C-alpha positions, 0 to 999 in steps of 0.5 A: 486477493482480488481488487476492483477498480470500483472498490477503490475510487481514483484520488480525484474522486476522493471526498477526503483524505480520511476516505483514503486512509479508510481504503488503506485500512481496508486494503490492509485487512484484505491483505491480512485475510489473503495472506495468512502469516502476513504481519501488517502494520498500518501507521496514520499521521496527523498530516493524513499520510499513511505507511502500510508495511507488509512483512511476509516470508522475510520480505518487507513491502511498503505502501505510503500515501502523502496527500501531496505526492499520492502513493509510493510502493516498493519492496525493501531489499537488503541492499536498500538503504533509508531513502525518500524514493519509491520504484513505483508512484502514482496518484490513483489508489487502484494502481498501487494496490494492483502493483502491491499484490503483484509484488506479494504474489511474486514471492508466493510462487 
């Protein structure tokens, strides 16, 4: 999966939350094409928040977006409980796509 910063504008450059949701949807499709066998679930909410779940090789990766908090990325592990925090947080869309890519590729090796 190859990401280019110009493909994904920074949060400050986004015209609307719907544009961000479109970018997350495009990212989900890229992941699906790049990682055969991945099960992708994308949920969007009336608040313009979104949750992207990626199940691959018995692992679960999540990317969340909230208009007020930005993006969160994490791998959900067996010892993790239900929480409100993510190990990686940012307001820039490009940065979490790179982090998500690293997490997914780490299990491919």
